[in-house]
C-alpha positions in Angstrom: 5.4 12.5 -107.7 5.4 15.7 -109.3 3.6 15.6 -112.6 6.3 16.8 -115.1 4.3 16.4 -118.1 5.4 13.1 -119.0 2.1 11.0 -116.6 -1.5 11.7 -119.0 -3.2 11.3 -116.0 -4.3 14.7 -114.2 -3.4 15.8 -111.0 -5.2 14.9 -107.9 -8.0 17.7 -107.0 -6.0 20.2 -104.1 -2.6 19.2 -105.6 0.6 21.6 -104.6 4.0 19.9 -105.1 7.1 20.9 -105.6 9.0 21.5 -109.2 12.7 21.0 -110.5 15.3 23.1 -108.7 12.6 23.8 -105.7 10.0 26.0 -107.5 6.1 25.4 -106.4 3.7 24.1 -108.8 0.4 24.3 -109.2 -1.3 22.7 -111.9 -3.9 24.8 -113.6 -7.5 25.0 -112.6 -8.4 23.7 -116.1 -5.5 20.9 -116.6 -7.0 18.0 -118.1 -5.7 15.3 -120.1 -2.7 16.2 -123.0 -4.6 15.8 -126.5 -3.9 13.1 -128.4 -0.1 13.2 -130.0 0.7 14.1 -133.7 4.4 13.6 -134.8 5.4 16.8 -136.3 8.7 18.7 -136.2 10.4 19.3 -132.9 10.3 23.2 -133.3 6.2 23.1 -133.9 5.0 20.9 -131.3 1.6 19.9 -130.6 -0.5 22.1 -128.8 -1.1 20.8 -125.3 -1.7 22.7 -121.4 1.3 24.6 -120.0 3.3 22.3 -117.9 2.6 22.5 -114.1 5.7 23.7 -113.0 6.8 27.5 -112.6 10.3 26.9 -114.0 12.9 29.8 -113.3 13.5 32.2 -116.4 15.0 30.2 -119.4 17.1 32.8 -121.3 18.9 35.2 -120.2 18.6 39.1 -121.2 20.7 39.5 -124.5 23.8 41.6 -123.7 23.6 45.0 -122.6 19.8 44.6 -121.8 18.6 45.6 -118.8 18.0 42.9 -116.0 14.2 41.4 -116.1 13.9 41.5 -112.7 11.5 43.7 -110.3 14.9 44.5 -108.0 15.7 47.8 -107.1 19.0 47.4 -108.2 19.3 50.3 -110.6 16.9 52.8 -108.8 17.9 52.6 -105.7 18.8 56.3 -104.1 21.8 57.8 -105.2 25.2 57.0 -104.1 27.2 59.9 -101.9 31.0 59.3 -102.2 32.8 61.0 -99.3 33.9 64.9 -99.6 37.4 63.5 -99.2 37.3 62.7 -102.9 37.8 65.8 -105.2 35.6 67.0 -108.2 32.5 64.8 -106.7 29.6 66.0 -105.2 26.4 63.7 -104.9 26.1 61.3 -107.9 22.4 61.0 -109.8 20.2 58.0 -109.5 21.0 55.8 -113.0 19.1 54.1 -114.9 20.3 51.1 -116.2 20.5 50.7 -120.2 19.7 54.8 -121.0 22.0 56.9 -123.2 23.8 60.0 -121.5 21.6 62.9 -121.0 18.3 60.8 -120.6 18.3 59.8 -116.7 16.7 62.4 -114.6 19.1 65.0 -113.2 21.9 63.7 -115.8 23.6 65.7 -118.0 27.2 65.2 -117.0 28.0 63.1 -120.1 31.5 61.0 -121.3 33.4 64.0 -122.1 33.3 65.4 -118.3 33.7 61.7 -117.3 36.8 61.6 -119.7 38.3 64.5 -117.8 38.2 63.2 -114.0 39.5 59.5 -115.3 42.0 61.7 -117.1 42.7 63.6 -113.4 43.0 60.6 -111.5 45.4 58.7 -113.5 47.2 61.9 -114.0 50.8 63.2 -112.4 52.5 61.8 -110.1 50.2 58.6 -108.1 46.8 58.0 -108.9 43.7 58.4 -107.3 41.5 55.2 -107.2 38.7 56.8 -104.9 37.8 58.6 -107.9 37.9 56.0 -110.4 35.9 53.4 -108.3 33.0 56.2 -107.4 33.0 56.9 -111.5 33.0 53.2 -112.4 30.6 52.2 -110.0 28.0 54.9 -110.8 27.8 54.1 -114.3 25.9 51.2 -116.4 27.5 49.0 -119.0 26.2 51.6 -122.1 27.7 54.5 -120.2 31.3 52.7 -119.6 31.6 52.0 -123.2 30.8 55.3 -124.6 33.4 56.9 -121.6 36.0 54.1 -123.5 35.2 55.5 -126.8 35.3 58.9 -126.1 38.9 58.8 -124.2 41.0 58.3 -127.0 39.5 61.7 -129.5 39.8 63.6 -125.9 43.3 63.1 -124.5 44.7 61.0 -127.5 45.6 57.5 -126.0 43.4 53.9 -125.5 41.8 53.9 -122.3 42.2 50.4 -121.4 46.1 50.7 -121.9 46.4 53.9 -120.0 44.5 51.6 -116.6 47.2 49.4 -117.3 50.3 51.9 -117.0 48.8 53.2 -113.6 47.0 50.4 -112.2 48.2 46.6 -111.3 46.9 43.2 -109.7 43.1 42.3 -109.4 42.2 45.7 -108.9 43.1 46.8 -112.4 41.5 43.3 -114.0 38.4 44.2 -112.6 38.7 47.7 -114.0 39.7 46.5 -117.2 36.8 43.9 -117.0 34.7 46.9 -116.2 35.1 48.8 -119.5 34.9 46.3 -122.0 31.8 44.9 -123.2 30.0 41.8 -122.2 31.0 39.2 -125.5 35.0 41.4 -125.2 35.1 40.7 -121.7 34.1 37.2 -122.1 36.5 36.6 -124.9 39.4 37.9 -123.3 39.0 35.8 -120.5 38.5 32.8 -122.9 41.7 33.9 -124.5 44.1 34.3 -121.0 42.2 30.6 -119.9 44.0 29.2 -123.6 47.1 31.0 -124.4 50.3 30.1 -123.2 50.8 26.4 -121.8 48.0 24.4 -120.7 44.5 25.9 -120.6 42.5 26.7 -117.9 39.3 24.3 -118.7 37.2 25.7 -115.9 36.8 29.0 -117.3 35.5 27.3 -121.0 33.2 25.4 -118.7 32.1 28.7 -116.9 31.2 30.3 -119.8 30.6 28.8 -122.8 27.8 26.3 -120.8 26.1 29.2 -119.3 25.6 31.2 -122.3 22.8 31.8 -124.8 22.9 31.7 -128.5 22.8 35.2 -129.4 26.0 36.1 -126.6 28.1 32.7 -128.0 28.0 34.1 -131.8 28.8 37.3 -130.0 31.4 35.8 -127.8 33.2 34.4 -131.6 32.7 37.7 -133.2 34.9 39.6 -130.5 37.4 36.5 -130.6 38.0 36.8 -134.2 38.2 40.5 -134.4 40.8 40.5 -131.1 42.8 38.2 -131.9 42.7 37.3 -135.6 41.5 33.8 -135.7 38.2 31.4 -134.8 37.2 30.6 -131.1 36.6 27.4 -132.5 40.5 27.1 -133.9 41.5 27.7 -130.8 39.1 25.1 -128.8 40.4 22.5 -131.7 44.2 23.2 -130.4 43.6 23.3 -127.3 41.6 20.5 -126.1 40.6 17.0 -127.0 38.3 14.1 -126.5 34.4 14.5 -125.7 35.2 17.5 -124.3 36.2 19.3 -127.0 33.2 17.6 -129.1 30.7 19.1 -126.5 32.4 22.5 -127.0 32.1 22.2 -130.4 28.6 21.6 -130.6 27.7 24.8 -127.7 29.6 26.9 -129.7 27.3 26.3 -133.4 24.5 27.7 -131.2 21.7 25.2 -132.6 20.3 25.2 -129.5 16.6 25.3 -129.7 14.4 28.5 -128.0 11.3 26.3 -127.4 9.9 27.6 -124.3 6.7 25.2 -124.4 8.5 21.7 -124.5 7.0 18.6 -126.1 5.9 16.4 -123.3 6.4 13.3 -125.7 10.0 14.4 -127.1 11.5 15.4 -124.2 9.8 11.7 -122.6 11.6 10.1 -125.7 14.9 11.9 -125.2 15.0 10.7 -121.6 14.5 7.3 -122.8 17.6 8.1 -125.4 19.7 9.7 -122.6 19.0 6.4 -120.9 19.9 4.0 -123.1 23.1 5.5 -124.0 24.6 5.6 -120.5 23.0 3.3 -117.7 21.0 1.1 -119.9 24.2 -0.1 -121.9 27.1 -0.9 -121.4 29.5 1.8 -122.3 28.4 5.8 -123.0 27.1 6.6 -125.9 28.4 10.3 -125.2 27.5 11.5 -128.7 23.5 10.9 -127.5 24.5 13.6 -124.6 26.1 16.0 -126.7 23.5 16.5 -129.3 20.3 16.6 -126.6 22.9 18.5 -123.9 23.7 21.2 -126.9 20.2 21.3 -129.0 17.5 21.5 -126.2 16.5 24.2 -124.6 15.9 25.7 -121.1 12.4 24.5 -121.1 13.1 21.1 -122.4 15.6 20.1 -120.6 13.9 20.9 -117.5 11.3 18.7 -118.5 13.6 15.7 -119.8 15.1 16.1 -116.3 11.6 15.4 -115.1 11.1 12.7 -117.0 14.5 11.1 -116.6 14.0 11.1 -112.4 10.5 9.3 -113.0 11.6 6.4 -115.7 14.7 6.0 -113.6 13.9 7.0 -110.2 17.2 9.4 -110.4 18.0 12.9 -111.3 20.1 13.4 -114.2 22.8 14.6 -112.5 23.3 11.6 -110.7 23.2 9.5 -114.3 26.0 12.0 -115.3 27.9 11.5 -112.2 28.2 7.8 -113.2 28.6 7.9 -116.9 31.7 11.0 -117.1 34.4 12.2 -115.6 36.5 14.6 -115.8 36.3 18.2 -118.2 33.2 16.5 -119.8 31.5 15.6 -116.4 31.6 19.2 -115.3 30.5 20.9 -118.4 27.6 18.6 -119.1 26.6 19.5 -115.1 27.3 23.1 -115.7 24.5 23.1 -119.0 22.1 21.4 -117.1 22.2 24.0 -113.9 23.0 26.5 -115.8 19.3 25.9 -118.2 17.5 25.0 -115.3 19.0 28.0 -112.1 21.8 30.2 -113.7 21.9 32.2 -110.1 22.5 28.4 -108.5 25.5 28.0 -110.6 27.1 31.1 -110.3 26.8 31.3 -106.2 28.8 27.9 -106.1 30.9 29.7 -108.5 31.2 32.5 -105.9 31.8 30.1 -102.9 34.4 28.3 -104.4 36.3 31.4 -105.1 36.1 32.4 -100.9 36.2 29.0 -99.5 39.1 27.7 -97.1 42.5 28.4 -98.0 43.2 31.0 -100.5 41.0 32.5 -102.8 40.5 32.2 -107.0 40.3 35.9 -107.4 40.3 35.4 -110.7 37.1 33.5 -110.9 35.8 36.1 -107.9 36.9 38.9 -110.5 35.1 37.4 -113.5 31.8 35.8 -112.1 30.9 39.5 -110.5 31.2 41.5 -113.5 30.3 39.3 -116.0 27.2 39.3 -114.0 27.1 42.3 -112.1 24.2 44.0 -114.7 22.7 40.7 -115.6 21.9 38.2 -112.4 23.5 39.4 -109.1 20.5 40.3 -107.6 19.2 37.0 -107.7 22.7 35.2 -107.4 22.9 36.8 -103.9 19.6 35.8 -102.5 21.1 31.6 -104.4 24.0 32.1 -102.1 21.9 33.0 -99.1 19.6 29.9 -99.6 22.4 27.4 -100.5 25.1 28.2 -97.9 23.2 30.4 -95.1 25.8 32.7 -95.7 26.2 37.2 -97.0 27.8 37.0 -100.0 28.8 40.2 -99.1 30.5 39.4 -95.7 32.2 36.9 -97.6 33.6 38.5 -100.5 34.6 41.5 -97.8 36.3 39.0 -95.4 38.4 37.6 -98.5 39.5 41.0 -100.3 41.3 43.7 -99.3 42.5 47.2 -99.9 40.9 48.9 -103.5 40.4 45.9 -105.1 37.7 44.9 -101.7 36.4 48.4 -102.2 35.3 48.1 -106.1 34.2 44.5 -105.4 31.8 45.5 -102.2 30.7 48.7 -104.6 29.6 46.4 -107.2 28.0 43.8 -104.5 26.0 46.7 -103.1 25.0 48.6 -106.0 22.4 45.8 -107.1 
């Protein structure tokens, strides 16, 4: 069984096991027994050799930051729109995260982009191709600048103008791309809770996968846009242990430790066992505390320790002890911390699988992740389902909606 840091015995020479989530792990050459444990604060663990596994990246990049992958996502050859699109020549290569005027060979500026959008929506009919070509050749920072400049140029809010001219899922996609990531997340949460009933799946997907900084920004945007705190909305729209888990998540108390303490992680694994499978009934508070306060690296080691302790995974324990939305949220937190690309790949597969398409989820995931980790999601989709994400999306969509999603997936 792979060494997770819970076993004090050094690995056998030549050992090459498999770590959590299928990641290879090779113990470092100087790996030896752990030093004696001296109790300290959780945020200041005793020094020890790094864990022998190679986990996936734990902390998602902050909003509006370039993705940390060495992918050719935002440095590909420029897209050349068809000659039939008026006002467009060859689009220059874009470097993600750079403001206007700083890209090589790119000096068009937001005012010119505003003019293109205005012409596309002015008069009878709408030039959807012009809108698609512009959006898919601008990054999030540039789109935000276009939205800021548009009222000064034409005296009307760009989002309101788009709602007048477009419709359906194509409209939803365009609006989402013109919103900042925290604004878009807040918008999706508001739509999920307003009116009669609540779409718990949206709350699970967003709040179960965002880091502390992102959740704080979502809370600020929600308060600014809707005049009421996100916590009060959740209090009024949910109940039971599901509500307690959501409220704990939005307190932003998750540890940021990237080097876990093996002894503390083993203690947490034992606490989870005694709170669930090791007793009659379930101590939900222990699960809430650990799942909302431990970092991704710590949860990875806790999961490994639980596997060694009980011979079954933490996911299996969740299935046995919980049900409904609480179970789904715990699974999301665990997978979102350990392998977020796999989690979003599953969400996309659920959106297009079977009869009908869950278009709102499809739009939400692609818009929110297209400049964060979409290359990894596409790889995870192929690995998990043996299918091409782009082909599945194309076969389940049509018209301009299909065209803009296709562009967003092929540009990364």
